[in-house]
N, C-alpha and C positions, 0 to 999 in steps of 0.2 A: 674586311670588305673587298670583294672580288673586283679586280681592276676591269673597267669597261663592261661590267655586268649591266645588261639592259633590264630596267625595271618595267618601264612603260614604253610602248612603241606604237606610233600612229602610222598606218600603212595606207597611203593614198586616200586619206580622209578628206572629205569635202563637205561643205554645207551650202545648201541653197534653200530659198524660201519661195513658196508659190506666189504667183501674182494673180490678181482678179481676172486679168485677161492676158493671154500670151504665155510664153515659156517661163519657168522658174528663174529667179535671179540667183546667180552664183555669187556667194559671199566669200567663201574660202575655196580656192582652187585646190585640186588634188595635191596633198601634202604628205611628205614622209618626215617623221620626226621621232627621235628617241630621247628618253631620259635615263641616264646611267647612274649607277650607284656612286656615291662619293663626290658628287659635283653639285654646284649651285648654277642653275641655268636662269638667265634673264631673257625675257621676251619683250622686245621693243617694237614700236610701230606708231604711225600717226593715229590720231583720234579717228575712230570708226573703221580701223583696219581689220578688226576681228580678233584682237588679242584675247579678250574675255571669252568670246565664243570658242576659240581654240582651247582655252583652259577648261571650259565646261565639258568639251568633248573628251579631253584627256582624263578627266576625273569621273566620267560616266554620268554627269548631270544632264548632258545633252547628247543625243544620238547623231552620229554623222549621217548625212544624206547618202553617202557612198563611202566605200572603204571601211576600215575597221581599226579599232584600238585594242591592243593586246597587253595583258599584264603577265609578266614572266612567261610569255609565249602562249597564254590562254586568252581567247577573246573575252572582252568584258562581259558579254552576255552570259558566259559560263562561270565567271568568277567575280567575287566582290573585291574591288581594289582597296587596299589599306592606305587611304589617303585622308588628309584633312585640309581644310581651306580657311585662310584668314582673308577676310574681305576688307575693302576700303572703309565701309561703315562698321562701327564697333558691334552693332547688333546684339547688345547684351539685354538680358531680361531685367528690367528695372526693379521688379518686385523680388528678385533674388539677390542674395549677397554674392560677393566675389567668389567665395568658396562654392556656393551652390551653383553659380553660373558655370564654373569649371567642371563641376560634377555632372552637368546635364548630359554630355555625350556618353559618359560611362553608365549613367542611369538608363539611357536609351538602349545600351547594349546589354543590360541586365546584370551589371557588375554589382555584387552585394554591397551594402552600406559601408562596412568597415574598410574593405579593400579599396573602394573608390575614394573614400575620404583620405586614406593614406596616400594614394597616388596623386590626388588633387593637391594636397598640402605639399608634397614633394616638388611638384612642377611649379607651384606658386613660389616656393623658395628659390627654385632655379631661375625664374624670370624676374626675381627681385621684388616680389610682392609679399614677402613674409611680414606678418603683422597687419595686413589689410584684409584678412580672410572674412571678417565680419562686416566690412564696409559695403555700401551699396553704390551702384554705378553713378548716381547723382552726386556722390561725394568725391568722385575721382576726376583727375585731369584727363585730357585727351590721351596723353602718353600712357597713363596708367590704365585707361580703358583698353587701349590696344595691347598692353601687356596681358591683360585678362584674356583678350582674344587669342594671343599667342599661346597662353597656358591652356585654354580650352581646346585649341587645336592639337597641342603637343601631348595632352594627357592621355590620348588614345594610342600614343606611340606610333604615329603614322610612318610608313616606309617612305612616303614622299609627302612633303609639306608644300602645298600650293598657296601662293599669296597673290592676291589681285590688288595691286597698287596699295599695299598696306600702310604706307607712310604718307600718302598724298593729302590726307585730311589733317595732318599734324603741322605745327609750326616748324620752321627750318631747324632750329636747335634741337627740339625734341626728336624730330625725325632722324637727325644725324646721330644723336645719342643712342636711339633704339637700334639703328642699323649697326653701329659699332658693337653694341652688346650682343646682338644676334650673331654677328660674325665671330665674336669671341667665343660664344657658346658653341658655335659650329666647329670652329677650328680646334677647340679643346675636347670635342666629342662629348659635350655635356647635355646635348638635347637628343631625344630618342627618335631620330629620323635619319634616313640614309641618303636623301637627296632633297634639295629645295628648288622649286620652280616658281620664279617671281615674275609677274607681269608688272611692268613699270613704264612710265613715260619720261623718266629722269635718266638721261644718258650717263651722267656722271655717276649716279647710283649704280647703274648696271656695270660700269667699268670697275668701280671700287669693290663691288660685292662678288660679282659672278666669276666662275671659272670658264663659263661659256656664254656667249651672247648670240641670240637669234634676232634678226631684224626682219619685220614683215613689210612688204609693199601692200598696196590696197587696190581694190576695184578690179578683180577680186583679190583677196588676201593671198599672198604667196611668199615663200621665204626668199628674201633678197640675199641674205648672207647668214652663215652659221659658222662661228669661229671661236677658238679658245683664246682667252686672255693670258698671254704668256708672261705673267708678272706674279711674283711672290707676294703674299700678304704679311703684314698690312701694307696697303698701297698709298702712295703719296700723290694726291691729285695734282700737285705741281710738277711731278716727274714728267720728263719729256715723253716717255713712252705712254704714260697715261693720257697725256694731251693728244698724242698721235692716234690712240684708239678712239678718243672722243671725237676728234676731227674726222676720222674715218667713218664713224657712225653717222655723223651729221651729213657727210657727203652722200652716203647711201640713201639717207632719208630725203635729202633735198634735191637729188639728181636721179630720178627714176631710170634714166637711160644709161647712167654711168656704171662702170665696173671697176672701182678702185681696188688697189691691192691691200690686203690685210696687213697692218703694220708688222714688220719682222718676218714676213713670209713673201713668197712669190705667188700665193694663191689668190684668185679672184672669186667673187661671189658666184654661187652655183646657179642662181637664177637671176635673169635680168627682167626689168619691168616690161610689162606687156602694153602695147599700144592699143588704145580703144578709140571708138569713133568720136565720142564727145569727151573733151577734157573735163576733169572733175574740178569744178570751181571751188576754191577755198572759201569758207564762209566768213569773210571779213568785209568791212565797209571800205569804200574808196578813200574816205578821210583817214582811216587807220593806216592804209598803205602809204598815203602821203606823209603822215606823221612819222612812220617808221623810216621812210627814205630821208626825210629831213634830219632825223636823229643820226642816221648812218652818215650822211654827208657832213654833219657837224663833227663827226669823229674821224674825218679825213677821207671818207668815201669807201674805205675798206676796213673790215673788222672780222676777227675770228668769231664765228657764231657761238662757240662755247663761252668765250669771254663776254660777248655781248649779252647772251642769255643770263649769265651769272651777274653781270653788272646791273641788269634790269630786274633781277629776281624773277625771270620768266622760266616757265617750264616748257618742255618740248611742245605741248599742245597749244601754248600761247604763241610761241615764236614761229613754228612751222607754217601755219596758215598765212602769215604775213610774208614770209620769205617765198613760199610757193606762189602766192598771187603776184608778187613782184617779179619773180623769174618768168612766170607765165605771160606777163604783160611786156616783157623785155626791158624792165626797169632795173633788173638786178642779175648778176651772174654769181654762181657758186663754184669755187675751185678749191679743192683740198681743205674743205671746212671753212673757207673764208668767203664772206659776202663782199662783192664789189659792185658799187652802184654804177650804172651805165650812164652815158651822156643823156639819153632819153629820160632815165630815172631822175637824174639831177635837175633837168629842166622841168619835169613834172612836179617835183617836190617844191620848187621855188617859183612856180608860175602863179599868176593870179587865178581866181576861181574859174573864170571863163576859159582860160587857156588850159587849165587842168582838165576840165570836162572834154575839151577838144582832144588833148593828148590821150585821155582815157578812151574816148570813142574810137580814135584811130587804132589804138592798140588792140582793143577787143575785136574790132572788125578785121584786122589783119591776122590775128592769131587764134581766134576762137570761133569754131564752126557754128556753134549754137547762135551766136549773135548775128553772123552773116545770114543764117537761115531765117531768124526772126525778121530781120530787116527786109529780106527779099519777099517773104510771105506777105508782110504788111504792104509793101510797095505793089505787089501783084493784085491785091484785093481792091475791088472797086470802091469799097468804103474805107479802105486802109485800116481795118480792125479785124481782130481774130480772138476767139476765146483761148485762154491760157491752156485749156485741156488739150489743144492741138499739139502743143510742144511737150506737155506732160506725157502724152502718149508716145512721143518720140524718145523721151528720156527714160521711161520705165522699161524700155527694151534692154537698157544697159544697167540701170541702177535699181536698188530696192525701192519700194513704195515710199518709205520714210525719207530716203536720200533724194529721191526724185522731187519730193515736196521742198526739201531744203535747197536743191539745185535751182528750182524755179524761183524760190524766194530770193536767192542770191542774184540770179540773172535779172530779175525785175529790179532789184535794188541798184545793180550796176547799170542797167539800161536806162533807168530813170535819171540816175546821176549824170550819165553821159548825154542825156537829152536825145537818146536814140528813139525812144517811144514813151508814151504815157500809159498809165495803168489805172483802170477803174476798179477799185476793190469791191464795189457793190455788184458789178456785172461780171467781174473776173475777165475783162477783155483788155487786150493790149491794142493801143492805137498809135498810128504813126505820128511822131512829133513833127514840129516845124522843121523845114529843111535846115540841116546844120551848116555852119560856116564852111566854105569850101577851102579857104586858105589854111594850110597847116600852121599852127602856132610854132612848131619846131622850125619851119622854114623862116617864119618871121623873126624868131630868136636868132637864127643864123645870119639873117640879113642885117 
């Protein structure tokens, strides 16, 4: 296997989607990315950052809006890439046996019955399914179904095996066993693939598996950092360097403006987060933020995010929205992968409900442009009311249609909680709430 041989290369690829009115929304900013022979690459990023979209463009399932993807130097339009994909859902044909499910891609390629059966039986033995050839999907556990998915992908002997969160639908123990077995097959060169590209939201999984880790920012997606994990395998998750890599990734994900140093090097991320007009609201409820801060305060007010996520059995997509919202509101700071509750966060977590609403109202008004605009528009109207479409039109200049709807839903939830405005779901109008208390509860606490 040639060292540093590039199999797939994305050259300034980007993805945008048309809007009913106005300019297209850029989902993936111009991006350069290569997949080399002999390496496992892990792609991480927050929920909705475009991980799966980028995977689909690299495999040829989706065309870039601009730029191009090349396979061994040839544009994808001129050549058919030899790739296979394992998805999060098992997607097995329930009416076919295990053996028949694995034979499907070979049959689609016109491989004769006897050769395809021999290849299918061999790969089933490789992934530990010998003896289950005649079983049907309904008879299999989740882990065994995903083994069938691996076998079906590997039977065509792909040069690059793509996996889109393949372990996320499994229980923790099953997922860990499958990851270990896959890694053992890879290290022993017992699977017919030259490179593996895995999309995941599990930071620990990425550090334990990958030779190289790529972390995406979002809105639009762009590469925050692309680095090699300088550790031999098998890796011990309790090892100090493993923890350093995990903390580094958490820092990159939770601090869009930060440029931390890759562990063991002096190199910083190639791309820093871009400022946008409207902050992207994490889709969490105020009560969830309060509960998270209470829990953090009970643990001494400072905690390593990786340890916290592990103790709570949280995945990245569970924890990040809570930490993002807390940081955005000034209730939390993140440094070197550690979360530190601020005095304002501590006061918010332990205040009564009326004071919590006041704390929340002051935080969003001070820190978030959208809420200041909503308040000013409502105050300027003679009837103190406006249709939500007014703000929808402002947001869809920056976000996709789907994300705009989510942003408005979250903004309405936050605004109603803080008693900044009321909302009529029948007329879709926002209305100015009664004048809030003028005295800051933080000042009263301090007094």
